N, C-alpha and C positions, 0 to 999 in steps of 0.2 A: 637166380638165373639173370646175369646182367644183359642189358639191352646190346644188341649188336650195335656197332658204330654205322653210320650211313655211310655207303658207297660214295667214292671221289666223283665229281660231274661228269667228267671225262672217262669214267670206266667203261668197259664194254657191258654189254646187256648181263653177261655170267656174273660178272662182279656186283653189279646191283642187284640181280636176284640173290645172289649168294648173301648180301648184306640183310635182306627181308627173312623174318623168321618164317618158318614152315608154316603155322597157322595164317599168317597173314597173305602169303602166296597162295595157299589153297583157299581161304575164302575170297580173296580176289577173283579168282578162277572160276569158282564157283558161281558165286554171284554174277559176275561179268558175263557169264554164259546163261544164266538161267534170267536174270532180271529184263533184259532186252525182249526174250523171249515170249517171259508171261506178259510184258506187257502189250506185247502184239499179240496175244491172244493165241500162241502157238501151242498146239495140243500137248506135245511132250514137255514143253515147259512148265504147265499149267499144271499137269498130271505131278511132276515132279515136285514143283512148291507146295501141292498139297499133301504129299506124301511126309515131305519136310515140316510142315507146319503141325503133323499130326505127332512127330517125334519130339516137338517142344516140350521139356519136362521130363524127358528118359535120357537115360545113360546111351553114351556111345557105345556100339557094339555089344552092350548087354541086352538091349531089346532087340531080338529077332526080325521085327518089323523094319529097322534100320538097315537092315542088312542088304547091300546092294545100293544104297544111295551115293550119290554122286558126289557128296563132299567128303566122305570117307574114302573113297577110291581115289580122288584127285589128291588127298593127304598123303595115302600111301604111295602113289606114283611119286610126289615131290621127295618123299621120304627115302625110297629107292634111289633116286638121281644123286641125292646128296651123299646118300651110303657109297654108291659106286664113284662119286668124283673122292670122296675121302678116303677110300680104300684101295684104290686104283684099277686095275683090269679085272681082278678077280672079284671085287665087289664085296671085299669082304673088310668089314671096319675092324679098327683095332679094339673096338669097344667091347668085342665079342671073344677077346683072347682073358678077360679074368672076369671072374664071379662078379665081383663088387662093380665093374664097369659097366657089365650086361645088366644088373638088377637098376643101375643107374639110368643105363639107355632106357629100360622098360619103365621107369617112373616117368621120365622125360617125354616118352611116348604117350604115355596115358595122359599127361597134361594136355599134351597137343591136341590129342584127340578129344578131350572135354572144351578147350579153348574153341576149336573148329565146330563143334557138332552144337554148342550152345549159341555161338555166333550166328550160323546158318540158319537154325532153326528158329530165332527169334527173328531171323530177318524176313523168313517165309511168313511167320504169323504178323510181322508188323506189312508187308507188302500185300496182304489178302485182301482182294477185291479191290487194290488201286491199280488200274491200268494207266493212268494219264499222267503219274508222277512216279518216280525212284525213289524207294524209301531208304536205299541205301546211298548215301552221299559223301565224297569225302571232305573233310573238313568240318564235319557237324559231330563233334566228340560228345559224350554223354553228358557232360556238364553244361555245355552250350545248348544242346538240346533241351533238356530237361529246363535251364534258366528261360528258354522261350516259351515252353509251356506254363510255367508258373508265371508268367506274366498274362496268361489269356490270349496268347499269340498262335496263328496256324499258318501252315505251309512255311515259306522261307522268305518271303517278300512282305515289306512292311509297307501299308498304306501310306504312312505319314513321312515326313523327313527323316531319315537315319542320322545318329549323330555318329562322326568319323573319330579316328583315334585320338585328334588333337583337341577336341572338345573339353573344355572346364567342365566342374561339376554343375555350375550355373545353368548351362546348356544342355545338358542332360535332362530330358523330361522325368517329372517325378514319378510317374507310374513305372518307369522303366528301371529305378534304383531296385537294389535287391533286397531291402527291407519292404518293400511293397509286392514283394513274390506271394503267391499262393501259400500258406503256411501248409495247405494239406499236401500239395505237390513237395513243398520242401521237405516236409516229415517223409513221405515216400522215398524222396532220395537220399536222406539222412539214414534212412532204416536200409539204403542199397549198400551204403558204405560201412554199415554196423553189423552186415552179414559175417557169419562164423565159419560156414563151409559153403562148398561149392552147390549143392543142391538148394539150399537157402537163397545163395545171391541169386542163382538161376530164377527161382521163384520171384522172387523180388524186382528183377530186371524184367522179365515177362509180364508182370502188373503194370510197370511202367511202360513197356512197348506197346501196351493195349491204347495206355493213354495218348502215347505219341501217334499211334496209328487215328484215332479219331481225329485229332487236330491235323494230320498229314504233315507232321514234322518229321523229317528224316534223322539218320544216324548213320554214322560211319562204323560200318560192321567190321572193317578190315582193322581198323584203330582199336575195336572193343574186342577182338581175338587177341591181340598183342597184349592188351592189358588184362584179359580173361588168364592168359598162360603166366603171365608175371604174379597175378593177383594169387594163384595156387603155390607159388613159395612165400611161405610166410616171413622171409627175410626182406620180400619185395613190396609185400602188402600194401604197407604204408605209403610206399611210391605211388602205388596205383590211386588208392585214396588221394592221395595229395594232389595228384593231376585231375580226379574229377571236382575236387573242392575250388582248385584253380580256377578250373573251366567255368565251373558255375559262376564264379566272381567275376569274370570278364565280362567286359562288355563288348558287344560285336554291332558293327553294322550289316544292314540286311543282305550284301553282296561281300562280305568279308569273310577269308578262310582263316582258320585257327593256325597259328604259326606254332610247331611243337617243339617238345624236348624229348628226351631219349626213352619216356615212357608213354609220349602222346599226350600229355597236358599242355594246355598253353601257358606261356611263361609269363613271369613277372607279376600276376595279381594276388589278390590275399588267399588266406588258406583256410577252409573251413576250420572252426576252433574242435580240438579232439573232443572237448566234453558233450558237443552234438552228437559225436557216433556213439558216446559213453551211454549218454541218456536215451539214445533210440535203442541200443541192445538190451537197457533194463526194461524197456516197455515191450518189446518183442517176446 
């Protein structure tokens, strides 16, 4: 599945929404509604986050305890909105007029369900017991967050002076160079990239999220949902890995937001060598 091109700057709200994947929209709506309520200790939000947290590691829809959760209903609502828009007044999509198209649509919906379910339940695990800071934060890609963790940093603000975009190699503090990152964290990140199926990927992401929670480092879960959707397409899996590797090798200032490409990765840095992924897969 190719990434949908961004909407034009002067487009309508409908145009902008249509340019976003359904998982990105569903995750944005769900977390946007729950995160503020959870931080304010609103009872319904606290209860919802607790239920979501318990579903981490379980398949969407297969687990009966997940039935009735907000993120799956939100995705279903968005899907119906798009079907109505695609099929006209009767709301019947042309995809249902052939068995091949129907099976293709079913597989796409399964992937969307998985992307949303994994992203939202991981966020619920990440946000657990943290009321003063949001753990979903736009611009904090997986590679960026893991790099910060690997350098032993916490939160999103640096205590010292941050190096800007124009800094030379001599101006970059030695401890911030990628070769000085924690080997333990780096190898956990490599194992995420080397995952061979969705269950293994979700498990390894969950292990990393627990470390990020301890360090109070956020993650962009709308971006992660997009990447999880693409990762399930074997033809796009390397694009997602490339984005993760690029973001890990990119240096960020404390207040800088990542500029992204079609799969959400930062532009122009070095790429993680493929042999790292192969070695990690052999170790797993």
